[in-house]
C-alpha positions in Angstrom: -15.8 9.9 -50.2 -17.3 7.2 -47.9 -14.7 5.0 -46.3 -15.1 1.2 -46.2 -15.7 1.5 -42.4 -18.5 4.0 -42.8 -20.0 1.9 -45.7 -20.0 -1.2 -43.5 -21.5 0.8 -40.7 -24.3 2.1 -42.9 -25.0 -1.5 -44.0 -25.1 -3.0 -40.5 -26.5 0.0 -38.7 -23.6 0.2 -36.3 -21.5 3.2 -35.4 -17.9 3.3 -36.6 -15.3 3.4 -33.9 -12.7 6.1 -33.7 -10.0 4.1 -35.5 -8.5 7.0 -37.5 -4.8 7.6 -36.9 -5.6 10.9 -35.4 -8.1 9.4 -32.9 -5.7 6.6 -32.0 -2.9 9.1 -31.5 -5.2 11.2 -29.2 -6.2 8.1 -27.2 -2.6 7.1 -26.8 -1.6 10.5 -25.6 -4.5 10.5 -23.1 -3.4 7.1 -21.8 0.2 8.2 -21.5 -0.8 11.3 -19.6 -2.9 9.3 -17.2 -0.1 6.8 -16.7 2.4 9.5 -16.0 0.1 11.2 -13.5 -0.4 7.9 -11.7 3.3 7.3 -11.6 4.0 10.8 -10.3 1.3 10.5 -7.6 2.6 7.1 -6.4 6.2 8.4 -6.4 5.1 11.4 -4.3 3.2 9.2 -1.8 6.3 6.9 -1.3 8.7 9.8 -1.1 6.5 11.6 1.5 6.4 8.3 3.4 10.1 7.9 3.4 10.7 11.5 4.4 8.1 11.2 7.2 9.9 8.3 8.7 13.5 9.5 8.1 13.4 13.3 8.6 14.3 13.1 12.3 17.5 11.4 11.2 18.3 14.1 8.7 17.4 17.2 10.6 18.1 18.0 14.2 15.3 17.5 16.7 13.6 20.9 16.9 11.9 22.3 20.0 8.1 21.9 20.0 8.0 18.6 18.1 6.9 15.9 20.5 7.1 12.1 20.2 3.7 11.9 18.6 4.4 14.1 15.6 1.5 16.3 16.6 2.8 19.1 14.4 3.8 17.4 11.2 1.4 14.4 11.3 -1.7 16.3 10.0 0.4 17.8 7.1 1.7 14.4 6.1 -1.8 12.9 6.3 -3.2 15.7 4.0 -0.5 15.1 1.4 -1.0 11.4 1.4 -4.8 11.7 1.1 -4.5 14.2 -1.8 -2.0 11.9 -3.6 -4.0 8.8 -3.1 -7.2 10.6 -4.2 -5.3 11.6 -7.4 -4.3 8.1 -8.1 -7.8 6.8 -7.6 -9.2 9.5 -9.8 -6.8 8.6 -12.6 -7.6 4.9 -12.2 -11.3 5.5 -12.7 -10.6 6.5 -16.2 -9.6 4.4 -19.2 -6.0 3.1 -19.0 -6.0 2.8 -15.3 -7.2 0.1 -13.0 -10.8 0.9 -14.1 -14.0 1.5 -12.1 -14.5 -2.3 -11.5 -11.1 -2.6 -9.8 -11.6 0.6 -7.8 -14.9 -0.9 -6.6 -13.0 -4.1 -5.6 -10.6 -1.9 -3.8 -13.5 -0.5 -1.8 -14.8 -4.0 -1.0 -11.4 -5.3 0.2 -10.8 -2.1 2.1 -14.1 -2.7 4.0 -12.9 -6.2 4.7 -9.7 -4.7 6.3 -11.9 -2.5 8.4 -14.0 -5.4 9.7 -10.9 -7.6 10.4 -9.3 -4.8 12.3 -12.3 -4.4 14.7 -10.6 -6.5 17.4 -7.5 -4.3 17.1 -3.9 -5.5 17.2 -3.9 -8.6 19.5 -0.3 -9.0 20.7 0.8 -7.1 17.6 -1.2 -9.3 15.2 -4.2 -8.2 13.1 -6.0 -10.4 10.6 -6.4 -7.5 8.2 -2.9 -8.3 6.9 -4.1 -11.4 5.2 -6.3 -9.2 2.9 -3.4 -7.0 2.0 -1.1 -10.0 1.4 -3.4 -12.0 -0.9 -4.8 -9.0 -2.7 -1.4 -7.5 -3.4 -0.1 -10.9 -4.6 -3.2 -11.3 -6.9 -3.4 -7.9 -8.4 0.1 -6.5 -8.3 2.2 -4.0 -6.3 0.3 -0.9 -7.3 -3.0 -2.4 -6.2 -1.4 -3.7 -3.0 0.0 -0.4 -2.0 -3.3 1.4 -2.7 -5.3 -1.2 -0.8 -3.0 -1.1 2.2 -3.0 2.7 2.4 -6.7 3.2 1.7 -7.9 0.4 3.9 -5.8 1.7 6.8 -7.2 5.2 6.3 -10.7 3.8 6.3 -10.2 1.7 9.4 -8.9 4.9 11.1 -12.0 6.8 10.2 -14.5 4.1 11.2 -12.7 2.7 14.3 -11.6 6.0 15.8 -8.0 5.4 15.0 -7.3 8.9 13.8 -4.1 10.4 15.1 -0.7 11.5 14.1 0.3 7.9 13.8 -2.2 7.2 11.0 -0.2 8.5 8.0 2.7 6.3 9.1 0.5 3.3 9.3 -1.0 4.0 5.9 2.5 4.0 4.3 3.8 1.0 6.2 0.7 -1.2 5.4 0.9 0.0 1.8 4.4 -1.1 1.6 3.4 -4.5 2.9 0.9 -4.8 0.0 3.4 -3.6 -2.5 5.9 -6.2 -1.5 3.3 -8.9 -1.7 2.7 -7.9 -5.3 6.3 -8.7 -6.1 6.1 -12.3 -4.9 5.9 -15.0 -7.6 2.6 -16.2 -8.9 3.7 -19.4 -10.6 2.7 -22.8 -9.2 0.5 -23.0 -6.1 3.3 -24.5 -3.8 5.7 -21.8 -4.8 3.1 -19.0 -4.6 1.9 -20.0 -1.1 5.4 -20.8 0.3 6.9 -17.5 -0.9 3.9 -15.4 0.3 4.0 -17.1 3.7 7.7 -16.4 4.0 7.1 -12.9 2.9 4.4 -12.6 5.6 7.0 -13.4 8.2 9.5 -10.9 6.9 6.8 -8.2 6.5 5.5 -8.8 10.0 8.9 -7.9 11.4 9.6 -5.1 8.9 6.2 -3.4 9.6 7.1 -3.2 13.3 10.6 -2.1 12.7 9.5 0.7 10.3 6.6 1.9 12.5 9.0 2.2 15.5 11.0 4.7 13.5 8.3 7.4 13.8 8.7 7.7 17.6 12.1 6.4 18.5 14.1 9.7 18.1 11.7 11.3 20.6 10.8 8.5 23.1 14.3 7.6 23.9 15.9 11.0 24.4 18.5 10.9 27.2 18.6 7.0 27.4 21.3 4.6 26.4 19.4 3.7 23.2 18.6 7.2 22.0 19.2 8.7 18.6 22.3 10.8 18.7 22.6 13.3 15.9 26.3 13.7 16.5 27.0 9.9 16.3 27.7 7.9 13.1 25.1 5.8 11.4 26.5 2.5 12.8 26.2 3.8 16.4 22.6 4.9 15.8 21.8 1.6 14.1 23.0 -0.3 17.2 20.9 2.0 19.4 17.8 1.4 17.3 18.3 -2.4 17.1 18.6 -2.5 20.9 15.5 -0.4 21.3 13.6 -2.5 18.8 14.6 -5.8 20.5 13.5 -4.5 23.8 10.2 -2.9 22.8 8.8 -4.6 19.8 10.5 -7.8 18.7 8.2 -10.1 20.8 5.1 -8.4 19.6 6.2 -8.5 16.0 6.9 -12.2 16.3 3.2 -12.8 16.9 2.4 -10.8 13.8 5.0 -12.6 11.7 3.8 -16.0 12.7 0.2 -15.1 12.4 0.7 -13.8 8.9 2.4 -17.1 7.8 -0.3 -19.3 9.5 -3.2 -17.4 7.8 -1.4 -17.5 4.4 -0.8 -21.3 4.7 -4.4 -21.9 6.0 -6.4 -19.5 3.8 -4.1 -18.3 1.1 -5.0 -20.8 -1.6 -8.8 -20.4 -1.4 -8.6 -16.6 -1.1 -6.1 -16.3 -4.0 -8.2 -18.6 -6.1 -11.3 -16.5 -5.4 -9.5 -13.3 -6.3 -8.2 -14.9 -9.5 -11.6 -16.0 -10.5 -13.1 -12.6 -9.7 -10.4 -11.0 -11.9 -11.3 -13.3 -14.8 -15.0 -12.9 -14.4 -14.8 -9.1 -14.2 -12.2 -9.0 -16.9 -9.8 -7.1 -14.6 -6.4 -6.4 -16.0 -4.2 -5.2 -13.1 -0.5 -4.9 -13.5 2.4 -3.0 -12.0 
């Protein structure tokens, strides 16, 4: 028996789509599988990042591990690259961000590389404006991917490969993820909240990045990490270390982020919003 769909297709010369319950069920299962794989990969990336920063505070400092994480840095980087590659592979298929958005990820990542060419000037880098506006425009998942992938690309092209790179990838990714959680309602609220977040993120980025070396750099000093002390004592030590070593530099980053968001946020966000509509991008979560 010829169904109504096939009869209409024969009349119009078009091919019927896979709209049977079985086809729809198979497509739904495929989309669910991709979504689960993406979620698992993102969870692994974030858990690896957390462990990379926090393991010295959980396990005693072992002989042979220096302040630059020369032993575990390459392993952490390999795990991050594999997980990020898995996420991008999933996104290229249906149900993910899609190939158009992955291409946009590459373009914005290239912009991060270009803006990082001058390096960190007094702790500030203009590449953060790309992460902030893109994360806010396309959501936390895109923001994290852009921050991590763009930082990795800048390390490859600018000679910034080293044991610090995986920590930077995670930290910048978290900046983009947080930007994706900021409100996108009216323009005044959107710009003000993103600028305020840029200030907070400027300080938090420096505070998180200092964690990767603090247990090793400060051994034997008054602000060192003491595995026998309680958490409150070690927190006081770290805050003293952070205030002395990074607070001033991070202030330049925090203020620079806010200034760029206030000055360029609206036109950049407007351009990304228009690009999303023109390319029919649907990015969420």
